[in-house]
Every structure is written in structure tokens, then in C-alpha cells.
N, C-alpha and C positions, 0 to 999 in steps of 0.2 A: 732267540738266545744267541749271545755273541760268542763266537768261536775264537776269534783272534781280536785282541785290543792292542793298538799301537799308540803309546802315550808319550808324547813330547820327545820322540826319538831323534837323536843326533848322532851323526858318524863323521869322525874326523880322521882323514888319512895323514900319516906322518911320513914324509919322504924327502930326502936330500935337504934336510933343514927347514922344510916348509910344512905347514899344516893346511890341508885342503878340507874345507867343511863341505863335504859332499851331500850330507842331509842335515837339515836344521829345523828342530821343533815340529816334526810331523806327527800328527794324531789323527787316527780314524780307526774305525772298527769294522769287522766282516761278520755278519750274521750267518748262522748255520744255514746251509742250503742255498746261499745267495752267491753271486759272482760279482766281484769288485774289480774294476778295471783301473790300472795306473797308466796314465798317458802324459806324454811331454816329449820335448826334443831329446835327442841323445845328449847325455851329460846332465840330465835333470835329476839324477839320483834314484831312478826306479830300480835299477838292478842292484845298486848298493843297498837299498832298503831290503830287497829279497835276500841278499847275502847276510844281512844283519839279523833277519829273522832265523835263519838257519845257523848262524854263528860261523859263517865260512870266510869272514873277512881275513885279510893278512895280519899276521901277528903284529902287534903294536898299534893297531888301529883303535882309536878311542870311541867307544859307543856309550851313549847316555840315554836315560829315559827308561821305559819298561815296554817290553813286548810279552803280553799275556796270552798264552794258548790254554783255553779251558781253565783260566785262573792262575796258571803257573807261569812265572816270569822265566822266559827262555834265556835272558841275559844273566841270570844268576844261578840257574840249575847246574849241577855238577856234570863233568864230561860223560860219565857212564849213563846218567839219566838222558843226557842229550842224544847219545847214540841210539838209545831205545825209541826216542822220539823221531829222529830223522828216518825218513823213508816209510816207517810203519805209520806214523802219525801225520808227518809233514813231508811231502815229496815235491820235487821240483823238476821241470823240464826246461833246461837252459836253451838259448839260441844255438842252433847248429849242434845240439847234443848228440845228434846222429854221428858226428865225427868220433865220439868216444867208442863206437862199436868197431870190433876188429873185422877187417875185411877178408881174413883168411880162416876165420872160425864160424861155424854154424851159429845162426842167431839164437835158435832155440837153446843150445848148450850155454851160450853167454848169459841168457836170462836165468837158466838154472843155477849158474854160478853166482849171479847177483842175489838170487833168493837165498842161497845157502850161506851167503855172508851174514845175512840178518836172521836167518831161521833155518836150522838144519834138522827140523823135526818131522819132515815129510820125505817119502821115498822119491826117487827120481821120476818114477811113473806119475805119482801124485802131482809133483810139481809141474811136469809136462802138461798134464791134464788142465791145471790152472792157467798155464801159459797159453794153451790153445784156445781156451774160452776168452782170454783177454784179446788174443789176436782177432777172434771172431767179432768182439765187441768194437774193435777199431777197424773193422772191415779190411782185414789183412788175410789174404788167402795164402796157403803154402806155395812157395815159388822158389826158384834157384837164384834169381837175380832181383835185387830191390832197388827201386828208384829212390830219389831223395825224399818224396812224400811217404813212400813205404817205410823208409828208415825213421822218419819222424813218428810215424804211427807206432813202430817198435819202441821208441823212446817213451811215448806216452803209455804204451802197454807196461813197460818196465816200471814206470812211476806208480802204476796201479796195482803192482803185485800184492801189496798188503792192504788194499782198499783204504788208503789213508783218508781221514776226515777232511784234510786240507791239501790242495794241490796248487803249486805255484807254476804258472806257464810264463816264462820270461822270453818274449819275442819268439814263441815256439813255432810260428808259421812265417817268419819274415823271409827266409831263404827260398820259400816255395812260390811256384806260379799262382796266379789268382784263382784258377779253377780248383787246384789241389788245396790251397788255403781255405776256400770256401767249404770244401768237403770235409776237411779236418775240424773246422769250427763247428760244423753241423754234427759231426760225430761226437764232439766234446760235449755239446748240449745234451745229446741223447744219453751219454755216459753220466752227465750230471744227474739226470732224473733216474736212471737205472741204479746207479751205485750210491746215490745220496752224498756226492762229493761236493765240498765247498771250494770254489776256485778263486784265485787271485790272478788275473790276467794282465801281464805287463806288455805294453805296445806303444810305439811312436805313431801308430796309425789309428787316428781317432775313429775311422769307419769300422775297424775291427772291434773296437770297444763299444760302439753304437750298436752293433748287431749281436753282441755276445753277453753284455753285462747288464746287472741290475743297478748297480751304482758306479760312479766314476770318481777317481781322485786325479785331479789335474795338478802335476808337479812342474816346477820351474826352478832350476839352479838350487835344488835341494830343499826348496819350500813347497808347501801345499797351498796352491792358489785358490782352488775351488773343490768342494766335495759335496755330492748329493746324488739324488735319483738321476739315472743316466738320461731319461727322456727330458726332464726339466732342464738339466744342465746343458744339453746339446741343442735343445729347441730354443732356449732363451738364456744363452750364457750371460753370467753376471760379471765375471772378471774379464778385463781387457785381454789377458793372455789367452783365455779360453776362446774368446771371439777371434783372435788372431789365428789360432790353430784352425778353427772352422773356416775362416776366410781363405785359408791356404789350400783348401780341398776343392777339386772340381766338382760341379754339380751336374747330375745327369738329368735334372728336371728344371722346367722354367727357363727363363732368358739366359742365354749364354753371357757370362761376364769373365773378365780377365782375373787370374789368380792374384791374390794379394799376399805376398809374403810378409813376415814380421821383420821389420827393419833391424839392423844391428845383429849382434851375436851374443851368446852366453858370457856372462862376466867371469873374470878370474876369481875362483872360489878360494884362492890362496891368499887373498888380501881382504881386510875387513870392509864391510859395506854399511853405510849409513842409509836410513830410510828404506823404502821398498826396493827390493832387489830387481824388480821388473821395471822400475821407473825410467831408466835410460833408453828403453825401447818402447815405452807406453805412450800412445798418442793422447792420452787423457791426463798425463802427469803434470802436476803443478810443483812449485817450489817446495811445498809442504811435504810432497811425496819423497823428496830427495833428503829430507831431514828426519821424518818420523816413520818408523817401521809399522805397518798396519797390523792391527789384531784381527783375528777371525771374527767375523760377524755372522750370526745365525739369522737367516732370512725367514719370512713367513712360511714358505714352502719346505722348510727343514734343512736346506743346504747351507753350507758354510762357505764364506768368501772372505779372503784376506785382502781387503782393498779399502782405502779411505774414501772412495766414491760413495761408500754406504755408511750410513750412520750406525751408531752402536745400539739404537733403540730396537733393532730387530724388525723394523717395518719394511725393510728392503728398498727404501727410497734412497735416492741419490742425494748427497750433500754437495757435490760438485759435478762438473761434466764438461 
């Protein structure tokens, strides 16, 4: 069953007389109980899409398309209804969200206050009991001083106060060391099974997506390049941009080879673009790519790819190379 459906969503920031098309025609869905990863370079629109889901974008930002949560369009529901959905039904852990915690107040009391903002129906003792169970779930013992990893565990515990069906993790482990990052990702996986939470994990680190997600959405310059089963996409990437991301990662197995970065840089999203947005950086690009914008093609294995290297008959074969 599909918990969240993102249909042809576009987000345009309006600032200083310019319009920045940060997300352009993105469509995919998240099945209940599954984990979907959004991956791409910084500036590819991942966090903007998360903010659009929660309607936390700056005033004046234009958002188009549909974002359906259990069939309800989040872009058209009223403010009061949206407040009921936020945190209780859809929660988010932002990058370095630990910085929102006060260093001069006890963590337990801060979480009690957070809980009471959304629900004041329980006693302080009952709320504390709930918080203690969540601390245990994220492997956090009572202590007087909290490290960065511990603070991030607190942020995750806070997001789970109301057992939301959908949790968005936006670069939630980026600021942590590799060991702590691995521990938290492992704990997140256990929480997914115990609490039946559906996750959307946003990261620029494709190795994090590979180890934690069921499906992956590869974004570039606001567009969706490739979407499908994480094992298929990462073991045999179809889109040149996905291949470029994988080639830029060091391998721990096999023959040692030099890292290959993607030449060039992200385009200016404040000016109109013809053809494929990735074409100026793509090693397979032809003149046709600079003129015609590719439509998403569904391959035999079910994944979607927006690239004219693949014919529109769904057989997954290349028409150019």
C-alpha cells in the first residue's frame, strides 16, 4: 500500500527578482513499511522536496503538483489539518537538528515540552515514561553530558514521540563520525521493524543509501534521473549521472582504481534550460540531448530512467551510446 505519493511536484523559489526552479516534475511513491532514499549532489533539490512535503518552504515559494499522504493532498489541506499531521503523522529529523536543543536545560524536560505542544493529555510522569522507552530504543542511557551522536539520537527519539507512520531523515548522520553513523543507521533499521515506521532517507552519500534503503531516487538539479530497487540501480546503474555518482566512490574490494569525479558543476537553476539538464556534464550526450528533454522510461526491471539513451518501448535497450 502506498503511504506517500509525489506526483509531478515542482518547487520554484522567488528571490530578488529571480525564479529558481529547485524541483521540477518529480514523481515517485513510498510504500508503507519501505525505506526510500533520495541521493544526489548538494543543490539537487532533495531537502527542498522534504520541506515541500511538510509545507515548510518560505512564504511566496510556488509549489505545483500533488503530494498525497494516505490519499490526502498535503498541498491543499488547511493549516489546522496540517498542524495535526505534522509530527504526529509525518516527522522529520533535519541535518544537525541537534543544534535546536538547549544546552542549559535538561533533555528530558525539553522532550516533555515538545510532547505537550502537540498533546497535553498525559501527565508528566506518563510522558517521561514514554520518553525513557524511546531513549532505550535509540540506545541512549541516562547521562550528564551528551556527545554529538547522543544528541542526534535524542533528535530521532523526539521525532518518534507520537509513533508517526512516516519519518523523513534529512542528512541526519552527515555530521557524525563513520562509526557513530553506522551505529545510528543500524538502530534506525531496528526501529523500522519494531515501530513499523516508513522512512524517507535523504543523503548525498550513496553508500548510506545502499546500506539502508529498499528503493532509491537519484536527483540532479531538481529532476529525478533514476528511480527503482536500490540493489538493481546501484549494481547496474542505467542513468549516466547515477554511474558518475558510483564512480566517485572509493571501492574497498577488487582492484584499486583512481576516483573519477563528474566533470563540471550544477547548472544555474535561475535560467531556462533546453534539453537534458545533465547533458553539459554527460559523457554520452549528443546534440539531440541539448535540444530535447528526456521523458521517463520504465525498464523491464521496473525502474524509471529519464535518459534518451533508452528507447520508449520499455525494453531497457539503448538507442545511442
